[in-house]
C-alpha positions as CSV (number, residue, x, y, z in Angstrom):
1,M,129.4,97.4,130.8
2,K,127.9,94.0,130.4
3,F,124.3,93.1,131.1
4,W,124.6,92.3,134.8
5,A,127.0,95.1,135.6
6,S,124.6,97.6,134.0
7,L,121.6,96.2,135.8
8,I,123.3,96.0,139.2
9,G,124.8,99.4,138.8
10,Y,121.4,100.9,138.1
11,Q,119.9,99.2,141.2
12,L,122.8,100.5,143.3
13,V,122.1,104.0,142.1
14,W,118.4,103.5,142.9
15,F,119.1,102.4,146.4
16,A,121.7,105.2,147.0
17,A,119.2,107.8,145.7
18,V,116.2,106.5,147.7
19,I,118.0,105.8,150.9
20,G,119.8,109.1,150.7
21,A,116.6,111.0,150.0
22,G,115.0,109.2,152.9
23,R,117.6,110.8,155.1
24,G,117.1,114.2,153.6
25,L,120.2,114.0,151.3
26,A,120.2,114.4,147.5
27,W,124.0,113.8,147.1
28,P,124.2,110.0,147.5
29,G,122.0,109.4,144.5
30,V,123.8,112.1,142.5
31,A,127.2,110.7,143.4
32,G,126.1,107.1,142.6
33,M,124.8,108.3,139.3
34,L,128.0,110.1,138.4
35,V,130.0,106.9,139.1
36,Y,127.6,104.9,137.1
37,V,127.7,107.3,134.2
38,A,131.5,107.4,134.3
39,C,131.7,103.6,134.1
40,Q,129.1,103.5,131.4
41,L,130.8,106.1,129.2
42,A,134.3,104.6,129.8
43,L,133.1,101.3,128.4
44,A,130.5,102.6,125.9
45,R,130.6,101.6,122.2
46,H,128.4,104.6,121.3
47,W,129.0,107.2,123.9
48,K,127.2,109.9,121.8
49,T,124.1,107.7,122.1
50,D,124.5,107.5,125.8
51,L,124.9,111.2,126.2
52,S,121.9,111.9,124.1
53,L,119.8,109.4,126.1
54,L,121.1,111.1,129.3
55,A,119.9,114.5,128.1
56,T,116.6,113.1,127.0
57,A,116.0,111.4,130.4
58,V,116.6,114.7,132.2
59,V,113.9,116.3,130.1
60,F,111.5,113.4,130.8
61,G,112.2,113.6,134.5
62,L,111.7,117.3,134.6
63,L,108.4,117.0,132.7
64,L,107.0,114.0,134.5
65,D,108.2,114.5,138.1
66,G,108.0,118.3,137.8
67,G,104.5,117.9,136.4
68,L,103.5,115.9,139.5
69,I,104.9,118.6,141.7
70,H,103.2,121.4,139.9
71,G,99.9,119.5,139.7
72,K,100.2,119.0,143.4
73,L,99.9,115.2,142.9
74,A,103.2,114.4,144.6
75,S,105.9,115.8,146.8
76,Y,109.4,114.5,147.3
77,A,111.9,114.3,150.1
78,A,115.2,116.1,149.7
79,P,113.8,118.5,147.2
80,W,117.2,120.0,146.4
81,P,117.8,122.3,144.4
82,S,114.2,123.5,144.6
83,A,110.8,122.2,145.8
84,A,109.3,123.5,142.5
85,L,111.5,121.2,140.3
86,A,112.1,117.5,140.2
87,P,114.7,116.8,142.8
88,A,118.3,116.1,141.8
89,W,118.1,112.5,143.2
90,I,115.1,111.8,141.0
91,L,116.9,113.2,137.9
92,A,119.9,111.0,138.8
93,L,117.6,108.0,138.6
94,W,116.3,109.0,135.3
95,I,119.8,109.4,133.9
96,A,121.0,106.0,135.2
97,F,117.8,104.4,133.9
98,A,118.3,105.8,130.4
99,L,121.8,104.5,130.2
100,T,120.5,100.9,130.7
101,F,119.0,101.0,127.2
102,T,122.4,100.6,125.6
103,Q,123.4,97.7,127.9
104,S,121.0,95.6,130.0
105,L,117.8,96.8,128.3
106,T,119.0,96.7,124.7
107,W,116.4,93.9,124.0
108,L,113.6,96.5,124.5
109,Q,114.9,98.5,121.5
110,T,112.9,96.2,119.2
111,R,110.0,95.5,121.6
112,L,108.5,98.9,122.1
113,W,105.1,97.5,123.3
114,L,106.9,95.6,126.0
115,A,108.9,98.7,126.9
116,A,105.6,100.6,127.3
117,L,104.1,97.8,129.4
118,L,107.2,97.6,131.7
119,G,107.0,101.4,132.1
120,L,103.3,101.3,132.7
121,I,103.7,98.8,135.5
122,G,107.3,99.2,136.7
123,G,107.3,103.0,137.0
124,P,104.4,103.3,139.5
125,L,105.7,100.2,141.4
126,A,109.1,101.8,141.9
127,Y,107.5,105.0,143.2
128,L,105.2,103.0,145.5
129,G,108.2,101.1,146.8
130,A,110.1,104.3,147.4
131,S,107.1,105.9,149.1
132,R,106.2,103.0,151.4
133,G,109.7,101.8,152.1
134,W,111.6,105.1,152.6
135,Q,108.9,107.8,152.6
136,V,110.6,109.8,149.9
137,V,107.6,110.5,147.8
138,S,104.1,111.3,149.0
139,F,101.0,111.2,146.9
140,T,98.0,113.5,147.3
141,E,94.8,111.6,147.9
142,P,93.4,109.9,145.9
143,A,96.8,108.5,145.1
144,W,95.6,106.7,142.1
145,H,95.6,110.0,140.1
146,A,99.4,110.3,140.6
147,L,100.0,106.6,140.0
148,L,98.0,106.8,136.7
149,C,100.0,109.8,135.6
150,L,103.2,107.9,136.5
151,G,102.1,104.8,134.7
152,L,101.2,106.7,131.5
153,G,104.3,108.9,131.7
154,W,106.7,106.0,132.3
155,A,105.0,103.9,129.5
156,L,105.7,106.8,127.1
157,A,109.2,107.5,128.4
158,T,110.4,103.9,128.5
159,S,109.2,103.1,125.0
160,A,110.7,106.5,123.8
161,L,114.0,105.8,125.4
162,A,114.1,102.3,123.9
163,W,113.3,103.6,120.5
164,L,115.8,106.4,120.6
165,A,118.5,104.1,121.9
166,G,118.0,101.8,118.9
167,R,117.7,104.6,116.4
168,W,120.8,106.5,117.7
169,S,122.9,103.3,118.1
170,A,122.1,102.1,114.6
171,G,123.3,105.4,113.1
172,A,126.4,105.5,115.3
173,V,129.8,104.2,114.3
174,P,131.2,102.0,117.1
175,L,134.3,103.2,118.9
176,S,137.4,101.3,117.9
177,P,139.1,99.3,120.7
178,N,142.5,99.8,119.2
179,L,144.6,103.0,119.5
180,Q,145.1,103.4,115.7
181,G,141.5,104.5,115.1
182,H,140.7,101.7,112.6
183,A,137.3,100.1,112.9
184,P,137.4,96.4,113.9
């Protein structure tokens, strides 16, 4: 995927997940993520990197969003498969976001401070937008506690995903575009 396709694809997954969750459905976000992942992996130069980022993002989502749930700082609409875990639609967003680090967000791989800053600001803003626009996440008062946790968690996760994408991509051998298996 090229820069814009990756960025637009991620945004489409975000809207599918949030609008679906707003209607009590987890499957639109999961389905959108599966299409996005299939396209990403079909065109990936380093598919092992993408799969590793995908798995890492699931862990980050379970820890951060699951931590908010267990800490009673936030609750989510469409909590499938369990109200005690991060919902599937949130994990779908984490997965789609992680895959942008090998396409549209590759420039963050060498700018970890900027990745952290974007996570610190962008993470809570995305949750606020989802909360106010579609009522899919609710914060326990005072809401700033949850937003602070989100900001710090997303700052760490965004910089970690950028760093891991750069590290894993640098060590990977690109896939050959020809059928004979020779490197270009």
